[in-house]
Gaussian input, Z-matrix of N, CA and C with variables (Angstrom, degrees):
# hf/3-21g

backbone

0 1
 N
 C     1     B1
 C     2     B2     1     A1
 N     3     B3     2     A2     1     D1
 C     4     B4     3     A3     2     D2
 C     5     B5     4     A4     3     D3
 N     6     B6     5     A5     4     D4
 C     7     B7     6     A6     5     D5
 C     8     B8     7     A7     6     D6
 N     9     B9     8     A8     7     D7
 C    10    B10     9     A9     8     D8
 C    11    B11    10    A10     9     D9
 N    12    B12    11    A11    10    D10
 C    13    B13    12    A12    11    D11
 C    14    B14    13    A13    12    D12
 N    15    B15    14    A14    13    D13
 C    16    B16    15    A15    14    D14
 C    17    B17    16    A16    15    D15
 N    18    B18    17    A17    16    D16
 C    19    B19    18    A18    17    D17
 C    20    B20    19    A19    18    D18
 N    21    B21    20    A20    19    D19
 C    22    B22    21    A21    20    D20
 C    23    B23    22    A22    21    D21
 N    24    B24    23    A23    22    D22
 C    25    B25    24    A24    23    D23
 C    26    B26    25    A25    24    D24
 N    27    B27    26    A26    25    D25
 C    28    B28    27    A27    26    D26
 C    29    B29    28    A28    27    D27
 N    30    B30    29    A29    28    D28
 C    31    B31    30    A30    29    D29
 C    32    B32    31    A31    30    D30
 N    33    B33    32    A32    31    D31
 C    34    B34    33    A33    32    D32
 C    35    B35    34    A34    33    D33
 N    36    B36    35    A35    34    D34
 C    37    B37    36    A36    35    D35
 C    38    B38    37    A37    36    D36
 N    39    B39    38    A38    37    D37
 C    40    B40    39    A39    38    D38
 C    41    B41    40    A40    39    D39
 N    42    B42    41    A41    40    D40
 C    43    B43    42    A42    41    D41
 C    44    B44    43    A43    42    D42
 N    45    B45    44    A44    43    D43
 C    46    B46    45    A45    44    D44
 C    47    B47    46    A46    45    D45
 N    48    B48    47    A47    46    D46
 C    49    B49    48    A48    47    D47
 C    50    B50    49    A49    48    D48
 N    51    B51    50    A50    49    D49
 C    52    B52    51    A51    50    D50
 C    53    B53    52    A52    51    D51
 N    54    B54    53    A53    52    D52
 C    55    B55    54    A54    53    D53
 C    56    B56    55    A55    54    D54
 N    57    B57    56    A56    55    D55
 C    58    B58    57    A57    56    D56
 C    59    B59    58    A58    57    D57
 N    60    B60    59    A59    58    D58
 C    61    B61    60    A60    59    D59
 C    62    B62    61    A61    60    D60
 N    63    B63    62    A62    61    D61
 C    64    B64    63    A63    62    D62
 C    65    B65    64    A64    63    D63
 N    66    B66    65    A65    64    D64
 C    67    B67    66    A66    65    D65
 C    68    B68    67    A67    66    D66
 N    69    B69    68    A68    67    D67
 C    70    B70    69    A69    68    D68
 C    71    B71    70    A70    69    D69
 N    72    B72    71    A71    70    D70
 C    73    B73    72    A72    71    D71
 C    74    B74    73    A73    72    D72
 N    75    B75    74    A74    73    D73
 C    76    B76    75    A75    74    D74
 C    77    B77    76    A76    75    D75
 N    78    B78    77    A77    76    D76
 C    79    B79    78    A78    77    D77
 C    80    B80    79    A79    78    D78
 N    81    B81    80    A80    79    D79
 C    82    B82    81    A81    80    D80
 C    83    B83    82    A82    81    D81
 N    84    B84    83    A83    82    D82
 C    85    B85    84    A84    83    D83
 C    86    B86    85    A85    84    D84
 N    87    B87    86    A86    85    D85
 C    88    B88    87    A87    86    D86
 C    89    B89    88    A88    87    D87
 N    90    B90    89    A89    88    D88
 C    91    B91    90    A90    89    D89
 C    92    B92    91    A91    90    D90
 N    93    B93    92    A92    91    D91
 C    94    B94    93    A93    92    D92
 C    95    B95    94    A94    93    D93
 N    96    B96    95    A95    94    D94
 C    97    B97    96    A96    95    D95
 C    98    B98    97    A97    96    D96
 N    99    B99    98    A98    97    D97
 C   100   B100    99    A99    98    D98
 C   101   B101   100   A100    99    D99
 N   102   B102   101   A101   100   D100
 C   103   B103   102   A102   101   D101
 C   104   B104   103   A103   102   D102
 N   105   B105   104   A104   103   D103
 C   106   B106   105   A105   104   D104
 C   107   B107   106   A106   105   D105
 N   108   B108   107   A107   106   D106
 C   109   B109   108   A108   107   D107
 C   110   B110   109   A109   108   D108
 N   111   B111   110   A110   109   D109
 C   112   B112   111   A111   110   D110
 C   113   B113   112   A112   111   D111
 N   114   B114   113   A113   112   D112
 C   115   B115   114   A114   113   D113
 C   116   B116   115   A115   114   D114
 N   117   B117   116   A116   115   D115
 C   118   B118   117   A117   116   D116
 C   119   B119   118   A118   117   D117
 N   120   B120   119   A119   118   D118
 C   121   B121   120   A120   119   D119
 C   122   B122   121   A121   120   D120
 N   123   B123   122   A122   121   D121
 C   124   B124   123   A123   122   D122
 C   125   B125   124   A124   123   D123
 N   126   B126   125   A125   124   D124
 C   127   B127   126   A126   125   D125
 C   128   B128   127   A127   126   D126
 N   129   B129   128   A128   127   D127
 C   130   B130   129   A129   128   D128
 C   131   B131   130   A130   129   D129
 N   132   B132   131   A131   130   D130
 C   133   B133   132   A132   131   D131
 C   134   B134   133   A133   132   D132
 N   135   B135   134   A134   133   D133
 C   136   B136   135   A135   134   D134
 C   137   B137   136   A136   135   D135
 N   138   B138   137   A137   136   D136
 C   139   B139   138   A138   137   D137
 C   140   B140   139   A139   138   D138
 N   141   B141   140   A140   139   D139
 C   142   B142   141   A141   140   D140
 C   143   B143   142   A142   141   D141
 N   144   B144   143   A143   142   D142
 C   145   B145   144   A144   143   D143
 C   146   B146   145   A145   144   D144
 N   147   B147   146   A146   145   D145
 C   148   B148   147   A147   146   D146
 C   149   B149   148   A148   147   D147
 N   150   B150   149   A149   148   D148
 C   151   B151   150   A150   149   D149
 C   152   B152   151   A151   150   D150
 N   153   B153   152   A152   151   D151
 C   154   B154   153   A153   152   D152
 C   155   B155   154   A154   153   D153
 N   156   B156   155   A155   154   D154
 C   157   B157   156   A156   155   D155
 C   158   B158   157   A157   156   D156
 N   159   B159   158   A158   157   D157
 C   160   B160   159   A159   158   D158
 C   161   B161   160   A160   159   D159
 N   162   B162   161   A161   160   D160
 C   163   B163   162   A162   161   D161
 C   164   B164   163   A163   162   D162
 N   165   B165   164   A164   163   D163
 C   166   B166   165   A165   164   D164
 C   167   B167   166   A166   165   D165
 N   168   B168   167   A167   166   D166
 C   169   B169   168   A168   167   D167
 C   170   B170   169   A169   168   D168
 N   171   B171   170   A170   169   D169
 C   172   B172   171   A171   170   D170
 C   173   B173   172   A172   171   D171
 N   174   B174   173   A173   172   D172
 C   175   B175   174   A174   173   D173
 C   176   B176   175   A175   174   D174
 N   177   B177   176   A176   175   D175
 C   178   B178   177   A177   176   D176
 C   179   B179   178   A178   177   D177
 N   180   B180   179   A179   178   D178
 C   181   B181   180   A180   179   D179
 C   182   B182   181   A181   180   D180
 N   183   B183   182   A182   181   D181
 C   184   B184   183   A183   182   D182
 C   185   B185   184   A184   183   D183
 N   186   B186   185   A185   184   D184
 C   187   B187   186   A186   185   D185
 C   188   B188   187   A187   186   D186
 N   189   B189   188   A188   187   D187
 C   190   B190   189   A189   188   D188
 C   191   B191   190   A190   189   D189
 N   192   B192   191   A191   190   D190
 C   193   B193   192   A192   191   D191
 C   194   B194   193   A193   192   D192
 N   195   B195   194   A194   193   D193
 C   196   B196   195   A195   194   D194
 C   197   B197   196   A196   195   D195
 N   198   B198   197   A197   196   D196
 C   199   B199   198   A198   197   D197
 C   200   B200   199   A199   198   D198
 N   201   B201   200   A200   199   D199
 C   202   B202   201   A201   200   D200
 C   203   B203   202   A202   201   D201
 N   204   B204   203   A203   202   D202
 C   205   B205   204   A204   203   D203
 C   206   B206   205   A205   204   D204
 N   207   B207   206   A206   205   D205
 C   208   B208   207   A207   206   D206
 C   209   B209   208   A208   207   D207
 N   210   B210   209   A209   208   D208
 C   211   B211   210   A210   209   D209
 C   212   B212   211   A211   210   D210
 N   213   B213   212   A212   211   D211
 C   214   B214   213   A213   212   D212
 C   215   B215   214   A214   213   D213
 N   216   B216   215   A215   214   D214
 C   217   B217   216   A216   215   D215
 C   218   B218   217   A217   216   D216
 N   219   B219   218   A218   217   D217
 C   220   B220   219   A219   218   D218
 C   221   B221   220   A220   219   D219
 N   222   B222   221   A221   220   D220
 C   223   B223   222   A222   221   D221
 C   224   B224   223   A223   222   D222
 N   225   B225   224   A224   223   D223
 C   226   B226   225   A225   224   D224
 C   227   B227   226   A226   225   D225
 N   228   B228   227   A227   226   D226
 C   229   B229   228   A228   227   D227
 C   230   B230   229   A229   228   D228
 N   231   B231   230   A230   229   D229
 C   232   B232   231   A231   230   D230
 C   233   B233   232   A232   231   D231
 N   234   B234   233   A233   232   D232
 C   235   B235   234   A234   233   D233
 C   236   B236   235   A235   234   D234
 N   237   B237   236   A236   235   D235
 C   238   B238   237   A237   236   D236
 C   239   B239   238   A238   237   D237
 N   240   B240   239   A239   238   D238
 C   241   B241   240   A240   239   D239
 C   242   B242   241   A241   240   D240
 N   243   B243   242   A242   241   D241
 C   244   B244   243   A243   242   D242
 C   245   B245   244   A244   243   D243
 N   246   B246   245   A245   244   D244
 C   247   B247   246   A246   245   D245
 C   248   B248   247   A247   246   D246
 N   249   B249   248   A248   247   D247
 C   250   B250   249   A249   248   D248
 C   251   B251   250   A250   249   D249
 N   252   B252   251   A251   250   D250
 C   253   B253   252   A252   251   D251
 C   254   B254   253   A253   252   D252
 N   255   B255   254   A254   253   D253
 C   256   B256   255   A255   254   D254
 C   257   B257   256   A256   255   D255
 N   258   B258   257   A257   256   D256
 C   259   B259   258   A258   257   D257
 C   260   B260   259   A259   258   D258
 N   261   B261   260   A260   259   D259
 C   262   B262   261   A261   260   D260
 C   263   B263   262   A262   261   D261
 N   264   B264   263   A263   262   D262
 C   265   B265   264   A264   263   D263
 C   266   B266   265   A265   264   D264
 N   267   B267   266   A266   265   D265
 C   268   B268   267   A267   266   D266
 C   269   B269   268   A268   267   D267
 N   270   B270   269   A269   268   D268
 C   271   B271   270   A270   269   D269
 C   272   B272   271   A271   270   D270
 N   273   B273   272   A272   271   D271
 C   274   B274   273   A273   272   D272
 C   275   B275   274   A274   273   D273
 N   276   B276   275   A275   274   D274
 C   277   B277   276   A276   275   D275
 C   278   B278   277   A277   276   D276
 N   279   B279   278   A278   277   D277
 C   280   B280   279   A279   278   D278
 C   281   B281   280   A280   279   D279
 N   282   B282   281   A281   280   D280
 C   283   B283   282   A282   281   D281
 C   284   B284   283   A283   282   D282
 N   285   B285   284   A284   283   D283
 C   286   B286   285   A285   284   D284
 C   287   B287   286   A286   285   D285
 N   288   B288   287   A287   286   D286
 C   289   B289   288   A288   287   D287
 C   290   B290   289   A289   288   D288
 N   291   B291   290   A290   289   D289
 C   292   B292   291   A291   290   D290
 C   293   B293   292   A292   291   D291
 N   294   B294   293   A293   292   D292
 C   295   B295   294   A294   293   D293
 C   296   B296   295   A295   294   D294
 N   297   B297   296   A296   295   D295
 C   298   B298   297   A297   296   D296
 C   299   B299   298   A298   297   D297
 N   300   B300   299   A299   298   D298
 C   301   B301   300   A300   299   D299
 C   302   B302   301   A301   300   D300
 N   303   B303   302   A302   301   D301
 C   304   B304   303   A303   302   D302
 C   305   B305   304   A304   303   D303
 N   306   B306   305   A305   304   D304
 C   307   B307   306   A306   305   D305
 C   308   B308   307   A307   306   D306
 N   309   B309   308   A308   307   D307
 C   310   B310   309   A309   308   D308
 C   311   B311   310   A310   309   D309
 N   312   B312   311   A311   310   D310
 C   313   B313   312   A312   311   D311
 C   314   B314   313   A313   312   D312
 N   315   B315   314   A314   313   D313
 C   316   B316   315   A315   314   D314
 C   317   B317   316   A316   315   D315
 N   318   B318   317   A317   316   D316
 C   319   B319   318   A318   317   D317
 C   320   B320   319   A319   318   D318
 N   321   B321   320   A320   319   D319
 C   322   B322   321   A321   320   D320
 C   323   B323   322   A322   321   D321
 N   324   B324   323   A323   322   D322
 C   325   B325   324   A324   323   D323
 C   326   B326   325   A325   324   D324
 N   327   B327   326   A326   325   D325
 C   328   B328   327   A327   326   D326
 C   329   B329   328   A328   327   D327
 N   330   B330   329   A329   328   D328
 C   331   B331   330   A330   329   D329
 C   332   B332   331   A331   330   D330
 N   333   B333   332   A332   331   D331
 C   334   B334   333   A333   332   D332
 C   335   B335   334   A334   333   D333
 N   336   B336   335   A335   334   D334
 C   337   B337   336   A336   335   D335
 C   338   B338   337   A337   336   D336
 N   339   B339   338   A338   337   D337
 C   340   B340   339   A339   338   D338
 C   341   B341   340   A340   339   D339

   B1=1.4518
   B2=1.5982
   B3=1.3245
   B4=1.3870
   B5=1.4852
   B6=1.3286
   B7=1.4700
   B8=1.4822
   B9=1.2818
   B10=1.4733
   B11=1.4645
   B12=1.3524
   B13=1.5863
   B14=1.5036
   B15=1.3857
   B16=1.3868
   B17=1.6239
   B18=1.3978
   B19=1.4819
   B20=1.4815
   B21=1.3593
   B22=1.4275
   B23=1.6033
   B24=1.3500
   B25=1.4652
   B26=1.5422
   B27=1.2962
   B28=1.5131
   B29=1.5184
   B30=1.3856
   B31=1.4979
   B32=1.3969
   B33=1.3801
   B34=1.4043
   B35=1.5121
   B36=1.2352
   B37=1.5337
   B38=1.4953
   B39=1.2905
   B40=1.4296
   B41=1.5505
   B42=1.2803
   B43=1.4451
   B44=1.4585
   B45=1.2531
   B46=1.4467
   B47=1.4468
   B48=1.3279
   B49=1.4022
   B50=1.6178
   B51=1.1865
   B52=1.4161
   B53=1.5762
   B54=1.3751
   B55=1.4526
   B56=1.5798
   B57=1.4663
   B58=1.2860
   B59=1.5269
   B60=1.3630
   B61=1.4782
   B62=1.6236
   B63=1.2375
   B64=1.5651
   B65=1.5501
   B66=1.3117
   B67=1.4930
   B68=1.5915
   B69=1.2659
   B70=1.4213
   B71=1.4868
   B72=1.2541
   B73=1.5103
   B74=1.5016
   B75=1.3158
   B76=1.4027
   B77=1.5621
   B78=1.4657
   B79=1.3319
   B80=1.5125
   B81=1.3209
   B82=1.4777
   B83=1.5405
   B84=1.3674
   B85=1.4807
   B86=1.5133
   B87=1.2923
   B88=1.4147
   B89=1.5130
   B90=1.4848
   B91=1.4673
   B92=1.5335
   B93=1.3427
   B94=1.4266
   B95=1.4335
   B96=1.3195
   B97=1.5506
   B98=1.5871
   B99=1.2594
   B100=1.5200
   B101=1.5435
   B102=1.3469
   B103=1.4484
   B104=1.4287
   B105=1.2678
   B106=1.5155
   B107=1.5794
   B108=1.4470
   B109=1.3638
   B110=1.4754
   B111=1.3928
   B112=1.4015
   B113=1.5419
   B114=1.3797
   B115=1.4073
   B116=1.6012
   B117=1.3558
   B118=1.3948
   B119=1.5976
   B120=1.2778
   B121=1.5210
   B122=1.6004
   B123=1.2460
   B124=1.4182
   B125=1.6093
   B126=1.2577
   B127=1.4926
   B128=1.5025
   B129=1.4070
   B130=1.3279
   B131=1.5221
   B132=1.3854
   B133=1.5024
   B134=1.3807
   B135=1.3866
   B136=1.3679
   B137=1.5122
   B138=1.3631
   B139=1.4055
   B140=1.4740
   B141=1.3213
   B142=1.4893
   B143=1.5811
   B144=1.3226
   B145=1.4160
   B146=1.5240
   B147=1.3321
   B148=1.3945
   B149=1.4807
   B150=1.2490
   B151=1.4937
   B152=1.5166
   B153=1.4271
   B154=1.4105
   B155=1.5160
   B156=1.3484
   B157=1.4293
   B158=1.4661
   B159=1.3842
   B160=1.3471
   B161=1.6167
   B162=1.3114
   B163=1.5349
   B164=1.4428
   B165=1.3556
   B166=1.3296
   B167=1.5059
   B168=1.3493
   B169=1.3579
   B170=1.4929
   B171=1.3386
   B172=1.3642
   B173=1.5439
   B174=1.3000
   B175=1.3909
   B176=1.5204
   B177=1.4019
   B178=1.4215
   B179=1.5696
   B180=1.3589
   B181=1.5808
   B182=1.5350
   B183=1.3246
   B184=1.4368
   B185=1.5292
   B186=1.2942
   B187=1.4173
   B188=1.4335
   B189=1.3488
   B190=1.5337
   B191=1.5792
   B192=1.2957
   B193=1.3409
   B194=1.6434
   B195=1.3601
   B196=1.4288
   B197=1.4809
   B198=1.3775
   B199=1.5446
   B200=1.6179
   B201=1.2439
   B202=1.4227
   B203=1.4647
   B204=1.3121
   B205=1.3307
   B206=1.5128
   B207=1.3720
   B208=1.5846
   B209=1.3004
   B210=1.3112
   B211=1.5703
   B212=1.4555
   B213=1.3566
   B214=1.4992
   B215=1.6544
   B216=1.3279
   B217=1.4302
   B218=1.5622
   B219=1.2832
   B220=1.4102
   B221=1.4320
   B222=1.4121
   B223=1.4643
   B224=1.4662
   B225=1.3470
   B226=1.5072
   B227=1.3757
   B228=1.3403
   B229=1.4140
   B230=1.5196
   B231=1.2588
   B232=1.4519
   B233=1.3750
   B234=1.3965
   B235=1.5137
   B236=1.4649
   B237=1.3807
   B238=1.4186
   B239=1.4594
   B240=1.3912
   B241=1.4954
   B242=1.3993
   B243=1.2601
   B244=1.5085
   B245=1.6309
   B246=1.2316
   B247=1.5081
   B248=1.4095
   B249=1.3146
   B250=1.6132
   B251=1.5808
   B252=1.2827
   B253=1.3958
   B254=1.4866
   B255=1.3282
   B256=1.3899
   B257=1.6688
   B258=1.3059
   B259=1.3358
   B260=1.5296
   B261=1.4955
   B262=1.3819
   B263=1.5508
   B264=1.3517
   B265=1.3938
   B266=1.5218
   B267=1.3085
   B268=1.5117
   B269=1.5898
   B270=1.2992
   B271=1.3864
   B272=1.5014
   B273=1.3417
   B274=1.4390
   B275=1.4933
   B276=1.3683
   B277=1.4740
   B278=1.5991
   B279=1.2746
   B280=1.4776
   B281=1.4965
   B282=1.2792
   B283=1.4969
   B284=1.4752
   B285=1.3212
   B286=1.4724
   B287=1.4614
   B288=1.3414
   B289=1.5999
   B290=1.4308
   B291=1.3092
   B292=1.5080
   B293=1.5276
   B294=1.4658
   B295=1.2979
   B296=1.4386
   B297=1.3399
   B298=1.5638
   B299=1.5719
   B300=1.2937
   B301=1.4801
   B302=1.5033
   B303=1.4576
   B304=1.4349
   B305=1.5327
   B306=1.2319
   B307=1.6131
   B308=1.4886
   B309=1.2548
   B310=1.5034
   B311=1.6414
   B312=1.3504
   B313=1.4827
   B314=1.5260
   B315=1.2171
   B316=1.4690
   B317=1.5708
   B318=1.3368
   B319=1.4610
   B320=1.6052
   B321=1.1999
   B322=1.5180
   B323=1.6199
   B324=1.2009
   B325=1.4242
   B326=1.5671
   B327=1.1858
   B328=1.4972
   B329=1.5409
   B330=1.3042
   B331=1.3966
   B332=1.5000
   B333=1.3668
   B334=1.6143
   B335=1.4242
   B336=1.3767
   B337=1.4398
   B338=1.5032
   B339=1.2809
   B340=1.4782
   B341=1.4595
   A1=106.28
   A2=109.37
   A3=115.79
   A4=109.55
   A5=119.17
   A6=121.05
   A7=111.95
   A8=118.44
   A9=123.25
   A10=114.59
   A11=113.42
   A12=115.71
   A13=113.08
   A14=117.67
   A15=119.54
   A16=113.73
   A17=111.23
   A18=114.31
   A19=111.17
   A20=119.26
   A21=121.82
   A22=108.05
   A23=118.46
   A24=113.81
   A25=104.50
   A26=112.79
   A27=122.57
   A28=106.92
   A29=123.36
   A30=127.43
   A31=102.68
   A32=117.73
   A33=128.16
   A34=114.56
   A35=116.55
   A36=127.31
   A37=108.62
   A38=121.24
   A39=128.66
   A40=104.21
   A41=116.48
   A42=126.32
   A43=112.46
   A44=124.86
   A45=129.18
   A46=108.66
   A47=122.31
   A48=128.52
   A49=110.45
   A50=124.47
   A51=127.95
   A52=102.35
   A53=117.94
   A54=120.79
   A55=106.27
   A56=110.64
   A57=119.90
   A58=110.86
   A59=118.63
   A60=123.26
   A61=108.53
   A62=117.61
   A63=119.74
   A64=119.02
   A65=112.70
   A66=112.17
   A67=110.93
   A68=123.22
   A69=117.47
   A70=117.09
   A71=118.67
   A72=121.14
   A73=108.17
   A74=119.47
   A75=120.99
   A76=114.11
   A77=113.77
   A78=116.87
   A79=117.10
   A80=111.71
   A81=120.18
   A82=108.99
   A83=116.10
   A84=110.29
   A85=107.69
   A86=120.63
   A87=123.52
   A88=110.96
   A89=111.43
   A90=120.71
   A91=112.69
   A92=113.06
   A93=118.10
   A94=109.58
   A95=117.85
   A96=120.78
   A97=112.84
   A98=113.36
   A99=116.96
   A100=113.58
   A101=114.05
   A102=119.21
   A103=109.36
   A104=119.37
   A105=125.32
   A106=106.31
   A107=113.14
   A108=113.92
   A109=119.14
   A110=115.22
   A111=125.25
   A112=109.54
   A113=119.79
   A114=123.71
   A115=114.23
   A116=111.84
   A117=124.51
   A118=112.17
   A119=114.31
   A120=119.52
   A121=114.69
   A122=113.58
   A123=118.50
   A124=113.51
   A125=116.93
   A126=122.91
   A127=109.80
   A128=121.80
   A129=120.87
   A130=105.65
   A131=118.66
   A132=121.89
   A133=115.51
   A134=122.26
   A135=126.62
   A136=108.23
   A137=116.52
   A138=122.36
   A139=110.01
   A140=114.28
   A141=118.36
   A142=107.52
   A143=111.74
   A144=120.78
   A145=110.75
   A146=117.98
   A147=121.13
   A148=121.49
   A149=119.92
   A150=125.42
   A151=109.31
   A152=113.27
   A153=122.75
   A154=113.61
   A155=116.49
   A156=121.40
   A157=110.83
   A158=118.32
   A159=116.54
   A160=114.08
   A161=120.18
   A162=121.54
   A163=111.12
   A164=125.28
   A165=123.70
   A166=118.17
   A167=119.80
   A168=120.69
   A169=113.54
   A170=121.08
   A171=120.52
   A172=113.13
   A173=121.59
   A174=127.08
   A175=109.78
   A176=111.51
   A177=115.05
   A178=105.11
   A179=112.98
   A180=116.76
   A181=105.85
   A182=108.88
   A183=121.55
   A184=114.97
   A185=116.13
   A186=120.96
   A187=108.52
   A188=126.58
   A189=126.47
   A190=109.75
   A191=123.63
   A192=132.38
   A193=115.54
   A194=110.41
   A195=117.15
   A196=109.61
   A197=118.57
   A198=122.46
   A199=102.74
   A200=119.72
   A201=121.53
   A202=114.69
   A203=123.79
   A204=131.50
   A205=113.36
   A206=114.40
   A207=116.85
   A208=112.11
   A209=122.47
   A210=123.01
   A211=112.36
   A212=119.31
   A213=123.89
   A214=109.04
   A215=116.20
   A216=119.59
   A217=111.04
   A218=118.56
   A219=120.28
   A220=118.42
   A221=114.06
   A222=118.27
   A223=116.90
   A224=114.61
   A225=119.36
   A226=110.91
   A227=125.04
   A228=122.79
   A229=113.64
   A230=118.31
   A231=126.87
   A232=113.30
   A233=117.76
   A234=123.23
   A235=108.58
   A236=121.88
   A237=123.86
   A238=111.19
   A239=116.10
   A240=114.71
   A241=112.27
   A242=127.80
   A243=132.41
   A244=107.27
   A245=116.00
   A246=116.67
   A247=117.29
   A248=115.01
   A249=123.65
   A250=110.60
   A251=122.29
   A252=120.79
   A253=110.80
   A254=130.43
   A255=127.73
   A256=110.24
   A257=116.23
   A258=121.10
   A259=119.10
   A260=114.00
   A261=118.71
   A262=115.69
   A263=113.75
   A264=117.75
   A265=116.60
   A266=113.85
   A267=123.56
   A268=101.02
   A269=111.28
   A270=117.37
   A271=113.86
   A272=120.79
   A273=121.01
   A274=105.72
   A275=113.75
   A276=117.05
   A277=111.24
   A278=118.21
   A279=123.01
   A280=107.18
   A281=112.41
   A282=124.68
   A283=109.94
   A284=120.51
   A285=126.17
   A286=113.81
   A287=114.75
   A288=123.24
   A289=106.58
   A290=116.41
   A291=118.69
   A292=106.47
   A293=113.88
   A294=124.13
   A295=104.40
   A296=120.28
   A297=117.46
   A298=104.74
   A299=104.77
   A300=117.51
   A301=115.37
   A302=110.41
   A303=121.33
   A304=107.94
   A305=113.09
   A306=117.81
   A307=108.72
   A308=108.53
   A309=122.63
   A310=106.66
   A311=107.62
   A312=116.74
   A313=110.83
   A314=125.57
   A315=126.27
   A316=104.74
   A317=125.99
   A318=120.76
   A319=106.85
   A320=117.76
   A321=119.36
   A322=110.29
   A323=119.62
   A324=124.12
   A325=107.80
   A326=115.25
   A327=118.11
   A328=115.07
   A329=118.15
   A330=122.69
   A331=104.96
   A332=109.55
   A333=112.96
   A334=110.14
   A335=117.64
   A336=125.06
   A337=115.04
   A338=122.39
   A339=124.36
   A340=108.09
   D1=148.71
   D2=-177.26
   D3=-132.27
   D4=150.11
   D5=166.92
   D6=-132.86
   D7=27.25
   D8=171.76
   D9=-55.65
   D10=146.11
   D11=-175.54
   D12=-67.46
   D13=-12.57
   D14=-179.42
   D15=-101.74
   D16=29.56
   D17=174.76
   D18=-48.84
   D19=145.13
   D20=176.51
   D21=-72.15
   D22=-18.30
   D23=177.91
   D24=-130.02
   D25=137.13
   D26=175.54
   D27=-150.32
   D28=-26.73
   D29=-174.36
   D30=-120.53
   D31=161.15
   D32=170.57
   D33=-147.64
   D34=164.94
   D35=172.16
   D36=-130.40
   D37=141.08
   D38=169.79
   D39=-128.45
   D40=120.85
   D41=-176.70
   D42=-119.76
   D43=106.82
   D44=-179.99
   D45=-87.90
   D46=134.58
   D47=-175.98
   D48=-131.57
   D49=135.21
   D50=-175.82
   D51=-126.87
   D52=116.00
   D53=-176.10
   D54=-86.06
   D55=148.44
   D56=176.90
   D57=-65.36
   D58=153.25
   D59=170.91
   D60=-37.40
   D61=132.61
   D62=179.06
   D63=66.95
   D64=1.26
   D65=176.67
   D66=-113.04
   D67=20.89
   D68=178.30
   D69=-74.25
   D70=-22.87
   D71=176.85
   D72=-80.11
   D73=-32.49
   D74=174.75
   D75=-65.50
   D76=-41.32
   D77=175.12
   D78=-62.77
   D79=-43.64
   D80=173.92
   D81=-52.51
   D82=-46.69
   D83=-172.20
   D84=-78.05
   D85=-25.91
   D86=175.64
   D87=-53.59
   D88=-48.13
   D89=179.33
   D90=-63.14
   D91=-44.17
   D92=-178.20
   D93=-60.61
   D94=-45.24
   D95=-178.77
   D96=-68.72
   D97=-22.47
   D98=-178.79
   D99=-65.68
   D100=-20.32
   D101=179.86
   D102=-53.30
   D103=-43.48
   D104=-167.75
   D105=-62.78
   D106=-46.36
   D107=179.77
   D108=-66.58
   D109=-36.94
   D110=-179.99
   D111=-64.68
   D112=-35.69
   D113=178.39
   D114=-55.33
   D115=-28.91
   D116=-179.66
   D117=-71.77
   D118=-19.87
   D119=-174.80
   D120=-87.70
   D121=109.01
   D122=-172.65
   D123=-67.66
   D124=-19.52
   D125=-175.33
   D126=-101.81
   D127=-0.57
   D128=176.51
   D129=-92.35
   D130=105.19
   D131=178.76
   D132=-68.31
   D133=-38.11
   D134=-173.28
   D135=-156.49
   D136=139.58
   D137=-179.84
   D138=-141.17
   D139=130.19
   D140=176.18
   D141=-129.71
   D142=137.64
   D143=169.77
   D144=-114.14
   D145=113.62
   D146=-177.80
   D147=-119.78
   D148=157.82
   D149=-179.77
   D150=-126.18
   D151=121.66
   D152=-174.62
   D153=-94.10
   D154=-22.17
   D155=-178.10
   D156=-172.49
   D157=-160.97
   D158=-171.32
   D159=-65.05
   D160=-36.19
   D161=177.22
   D162=-118.67
   D163=-2.99
   D164=-175.67
   D165=-95.33
   D166=126.28
   D167=-179.03
   D168=-139.02
   D169=167.84
   D170=176.53
   D171=-155.18
   D172=158.98
   D173=166.76
   D174=-117.33
   D175=136.57
   D176=175.90
   D177=-134.74
   D178=126.71
   D179=-177.36
   D180=-144.49
   D181=161.07
   D182=-175.74
   D183=-129.94
   D184=156.20
   D185=-163.82
   D186=-146.02
   D187=154.34
   D188=176.53
   D189=-76.93
   D190=-21.11
   D191=-165.04
   D192=-158.18
   D193=167.16
   D194=177.20
   D195=-70.89
   D196=-25.71
   D197=-177.39
   D198=-75.62
   D199=-43.99
   D200=175.39
   D201=-57.89
   D202=-43.93
   D203=172.22
   D204=-55.60
   D205=-53.65
   D206=179.58
   D207=-68.44
   D208=-30.46
   D209=173.25
   D210=-65.93
   D211=-37.32
   D212=174.12
   D213=-63.46
   D214=-44.10
   D215=-177.65
   D216=-63.13
   D217=-33.53
   D218=174.93
   D219=-92.61
   D220=6.91
   D221=175.95
   D222=-79.27
   D223=-164.98
   D224=-170.11
   D225=-67.83
   D226=-43.98
   D227=-178.82
   D228=-66.90
   D229=-41.78
   D230=173.45
   D231=-53.95
   D232=-44.49
   D233=-173.98
   D234=-79.52
   D235=-32.11
   D236=176.16
   D237=-72.43
   D238=-38.53
   D239=177.46
   D240=-65.88
   D241=-37.80
   D242=175.60
   D243=-62.28
   D244=-41.53
   D245=175.26
   D246=-65.20
   D247=-37.61
   D248=-173.34
   D249=-94.72
   D250=-9.20
   D251=-175.29
   D252=-59.47
   D253=-44.13
   D254=-175.51
   D255=-62.66
   D256=-28.55
   D257=-178.86
   D258=-91.12
   D259=-19.96
   D260=-174.83
   D261=-114.28
   D262=-32.34
   D263=-168.31
   D264=-121.21
   D265=156.41
   D266=-177.62
   D267=-89.36
   D268=114.70
   D269=-179.66
   D270=69.29
   D271=-162.51
   D272=-176.63
   D273=-101.11
   D274=159.63
   D275=175.39
   D276=-63.14
   D277=141.61
   D278=177.14
   D279=-98.04
   D280=106.05
   D281=-175.96
   D282=-98.77
   D283=117.68
   D284=176.37
   D285=-117.79
   D286=122.32
   D287=179.32
   D288=-83.01
   D289=139.94
   D290=-179.54
   D291=-144.12
   D292=159.83
   D293=176.12
   D294=-104.00
   D295=135.78
   D296=178.34
   D297=-88.77
   D298=145.63
   D299=178.54
   D300=-93.72
   D301=-48.19
   D302=-179.36
   D303=-156.02
   D304=159.52
   D305=-178.31
   D306=-152.47
   D307=164.99
   D308=174.31
   D309=-142.55
   D310=120.68
   D311=172.28
   D312=-122.05
   D313=164.48
   D314=-175.78
   D315=-58.75
   D316=-35.17
   D317=-169.76
   D318=-116.28
   D319=-2.19
   D320=-172.97
   D321=-150.06
   D322=150.60
   D323=170.10
   D324=-158.92
   D325=157.05
   D326=178.06
   D327=178.91
   D328=175.37
   D329=168.49
   D330=-106.00
   D331=142.62
   D332=177.31
   D333=-98.05
   D334=123.57
   D335=177.49
   D336=-38.41
   D337=142.98
   D338=-178.54
   D339=-90.55

């Protein structure tokens, strides 16, 4: 375990998405395609696109800092999501900012100082 100030994970985003009727497959494909853009982001430590049910989706991602989190929100996936929201989603994405308390990754784990 580590609590070094340069932890790869300290901040997170949880973004809840609800697909419009008949648009769930398009939302799923949008999220799958987003991986390519996210791979180009040096400050996105981890990124998950998940599906909870027929129309319910989410994105969960982690960052070493607030700067990395804000950079991600302004990145390609965030911009594309804003542009496609009216056509694909019910309402707007619900974006929650979070502080990470502890994490486990294949090659790192730790508690983040409070």
